N, C-alpha and C positions, 0 to 999 in steps of 0.2 A: 609790807608792800614790796613787790619784786622790782628789782632794777631792770633796765633794758638788757643788760648783759646776761642776767640770769634767765630772762625770757628767751633770749636767743639760744642759750645753752640748752634749755629745756626743749625747745623746738628741735634742735639738732639731735637730741637724744631719741626723738621719735621717728626720725627719718628712716633708720633701718627697719622699723616696724612697718612704715608705710610701703616700702618697696620689698618687704621680706618675701612676698610671693614670687618675685622675679629673680630672687637670688638663692633660695633654698627650698627644700621640700618639693611640693608640686606647684608648678605654675598653672593657675586655674584656667579653665576654658573661658573664652570671652565670646562665645557664640551668641549669647543672649544680650550682649551689650551693644545695642543698636547705635548708640551715640559713637562708640569706638569704631564699629564696623563701617558705618556710613561716612565718617569723617577721617578715617585712617589715623586715629589718635590713640595709638597703642600705649598703655601705661608703662610698659616695660621698655619702650623706646625712649630712654631718658639719659641725658648726658651725665647725670649723677653717677650712673653705674656703667654706662658705656663710655669708656675713656679712650680717646684716640682710636675709635672704631672697635675696641676690644671689650668683651664681657666675660667674666669668669662664672660659669655655671656648674662648678665642681660639686656643689652641694644639692643640685637639683636632681630629683628622681623621675619627674615627669614634666614634659613641656606641653602645655595645653594648646588648644586651637587658637589660632590668630595671635599667639603671644608676641611675636615680633613682626607682625604683618606690615609690609612695605617700610620697614625700618632701614632706610638707605644709608644711615650713618654707621650701621653695624657691618664690619668687615671681617672680624675674627672672633671665634667662640672657643672657649675651653670647656669641654664636657667632662662630667665626673663618671666614675666607674660604677655608679649605681643607677644611672639613667636607663629607663626601660622603654620609653616611648616618646615619640615626637608627633604632635597633633596636626590636625588639618590646617594647612596654610600657615604653619607656625613661623616659618621664615620666608614667606611669600615675597618675592621681589626685593630681597635685601641685597646688601653689597658684599656678602660673604665670598671669600676668594678660594678657600680650601677647607676641607672637612676631614677630621680624624675622629670617627665615631667610636664610642667605647664598646668593649666586648659585651657589656650587659644589655646593649640596645637590641630590642626584638622587633619593634614596629616603627615604620616611617609612614606617617599619615598622608592622605590625599593632598597633592599640591604643596607638600611641605616646603620644598625649595623651588617652587614654580618661578620661572623667569629670573633666576639668580644668574644673570648673564656673565658676571665676573667669576663665577665658580668654575674652576678649571680641573680640580682634582678632588677625589673623595676616596677615603679608605674605610671600608666596612668592617665591622667586627664579625667574629665567627659564629655568633648566635642569632643573627638577623633572620627573621622568619618571613616578613612581608615588606614589600615596597609598594606603597599606595599608588592609586591612579594619578598620572601626571606629576608624580613626586619630584622629578628632576626635568620637567618639561622646559625645553629651550634654555638649557644651561650651557656653559662653555666647557664641559667635561671632555677630556681628550682620550682617556682610556678607562676601562672598567675591569676590576677583578671581583667577581661576585662569589660569596662564600658558599660552601657546600650546604649550609643550613637553609639557604633560600630555596623554596619550592615553587613559588609563583612570582612572575613579574606582571604587575597589573597593566591595564591598558594605558597607552601613551606615557608610560613611566619615563622613557628617555626620548620621547618624540622631539623632533627638531633640534636635537643636539648635533649640529652640523659639523662640529670639530671632533666628534667621537669617531675614532678610526679602528679601535680594537676592543674586543670584549672577550673575557675569559669566564665561561659559565661554570657554576658549581655542578658537582656530580650528582645532586639530588633534585635538580630542577625538573618540574613536571610540565609546566605550561608557560607559554609566552603570550601575553594578552594582546588584544586588538591594538594595532598601530603602536606597539610598545617601542619600536625603534624606527618609526616613520621618519623618513628623510634624514637619516644620519649618514656619517661618512665612513661607515664600516667597510673594510676591504675584503675580508673573508670570514667565514663562519665555521667553527668546529663545534657542533651541537652535541651535548652529552647523550649517552645511551638511555639515561633516565627520562629524557624528554618525550612526552606523549602527544602534546597538542601545540600547534602553532595557529593562532587565531588570524582572522582576516586583517589584511593590510599591515601585518606585523613588521615587515621590512620594505614596505612600499616606497618606491622612489629612492632607494639607496643606490644611487647611480655609480658609486665607486665599488660596490660589491661585485666581485668577479667569480668567487667560488664558494660553494656551500657543501658541507658534509653532514648528512643527517644521521642521527643515532639509530640504533637497531630496534628501539621500541616505539618509534614514532608511528602513530596511527591516524593522525588528522592534520591536514594542512589547509588553512582557511583560504577562501577566495581572495585572489589578488595579493596574497601574502608576499610574493616576490616580483610583482609587476614593476616595470620601469627601473629595473636594476641592470647592472652590466655583467650579469652572470654568464660565464662560458663553460663552467665545469660544475657538475653535480654528482655527488656520491650518495648512494642510497641503497637500502636493502632491496633485494630482488622482489620480495613479496610486496613491498610498497610500490615499486615500479609496476608490477603486474596489476595491482589494485588500481593505480592511476591510469593504467592502460585500458582498463575496461569500465571505469566509473565515469560518471557524467562530468564531474568537476575537473578531474585530471590535475596536472601541474602546469601552470602557465607562467612563462617567463617572457616579458616584453621589453624590447629595446626602448631606451629613452627616446620618445618621439622627437625630442629636440635635436637629436643626432640624425639629421636628414641625410647625411652622407653615408649612413649605414644602409647598404642595399640588401644584405643577406646576413642572417644570424645563425651561427652553429653552436650548439651546446653539446659538450662531451659528457655523456651520462655513464658513470661507473656504477654498475649494479653488483654489489658484493654480497657474498654469503659464505662466511667461514673460510673456505679454501680456494675460492676463485673470484675473479673480478672480470666481468664482461664490460666491454666498451661499446657504447652506442653513439652514433652521431645523429643529432636532431637538428635538421635544417629546414628553414622555411623562408621563402623570399619576402614574406610580409614582415611586419615588425613584431609579430608574435610567434613564439615557438612553444608549442604545448607538448609536454612529454607524454605522448600517446602514440598514435600510428606514425607520426613523423620520424620517430627514432629508428634508425636502421642499424642492424647489428654490424659491428666492425671486426672485433677480434676478442680473444680471451687471453688474459695474462695470468701468470702464476698457476696455470693449469692447462696442460696440453690439449689442444682440440682433438677429439677422437676421430680416427680415420673411418669414414663410412664404408660398409661392406657392400660392394656392387651386387645387384640382383642379376644382371646379365653380364657375360664376359665382354670386355671392351672390343668394339668393332675395329678400332685402329690402334693396335698395340704399338708402343714406342719402338722405333727402329733402332735407336741407340740406347743400350742399357746405361743406366747411370754409373759413372765412374766411382768405385768405392774409395772412401777416404781412409788412408792408413795413418795409424798413430806413429809417433817418433820411435817408440820402442819396437814396433813391428818392422819399421824400415831398417833399424840397426841390426835386428836378428837376421833379416833377409840378407843383408850385406855380409855378415859373419859367415853364414852358411854358404853363400856363394864363394867366398874366399877359400873355405875348407874344401869344397868340391873341386874347384879349379886347381887348387894345390895338389890334391890327390891325383887328379888326372895327369898333371905334369910330372909327378913323381913316378907313376907307373910307366909313362912313356919313356922316361929317362932310363928306367931299369931294363925295359925291353930293348932299347937301343944298344945298351952295353952288354946284353946277354948274361945277366948276372943272377939268373934264377938258380937255386939249389933245391933239388927235389929228392925225396925218398918215399918208401912205401907208406909212411905215416903222413904223407903230404907235408913234410917239413922241409924247408929249404936248407939242405945241408951240403949238397954236392953241386959244383958248378958244371953245367952241361950246355951244349949248344941249344938244345931244345928240350923242354920237359916231356914232350911226347915220346922221345927216344930213350928216356931214362928207365932204369930197372926199378920196378915197384915191388 
């Protein structure tokens, strides 16, 4: 017959097995567990393993769907170097404050860190392939450095991250999804040459955004992708400008309608193509500036503007020819030559005055005479 002490010891020995799925191997998906999902009763959200807000997941290779759903006591997580994926809503609305994701991680699921409002920083590994829809929706992230391995940013991935002010995009990014950075605090954009598509509402209502530079392979910009921003400068490939200048959708940039004091909006459009950059000014008295016929050519930089050949001679030629500009070297040479000429004239005048010419038949000055015309040659 077991004593009470032995029974307690035996039960304690089974605890690691009860919670093994939350500490090692794969944390199973809980998508079919209606009791958990409806009552927010995550089996992994347990103070036995979450101590002072911290949990060690070093031995976990996969975090399943809803694993720590709404686990507000969770503030810090240690991930292992064999973790490959984080599932749907795995850390939905938890208290996590910062993330250092392992190099092995490839996938972050839909709404994985949705509404983690205390989350201010995240460091991605170099092998991340996808960030799911609304994965970091309404978090407190302040800046992003996205790896070169990332090719797509899904819709609403960073929407409503109002504290997000800067983003560094990877050099293999192909597409930015619908409303991916909706209403963020980004101030300027340098988009990579690899980027081909920007979907609708991608940067909608980013009121702090003042400049954007598009890559050279961009082919599609979705409707209202940059509406209600503060953009005043746009850099884009000439071919994309020409396409938007003739297409029906164009490129539309709208002043934040809340700023009623803005009476006129001007956008500086730089249309670049290898060796030259053209400057256009796009102005509209309304609150919308569309990069189409509103853009007026201003000037070219880094490439001289060619001088047009007149077909007819000018009727009113200029009365005063332009004054040539002399270089410093030319001025010095002119001064030296002037000194030599003046000196020679003064010397000859001095010799004539003192009648000191000597002439002979070989026109050599050898005999002093009053005048060379009276000498014997």
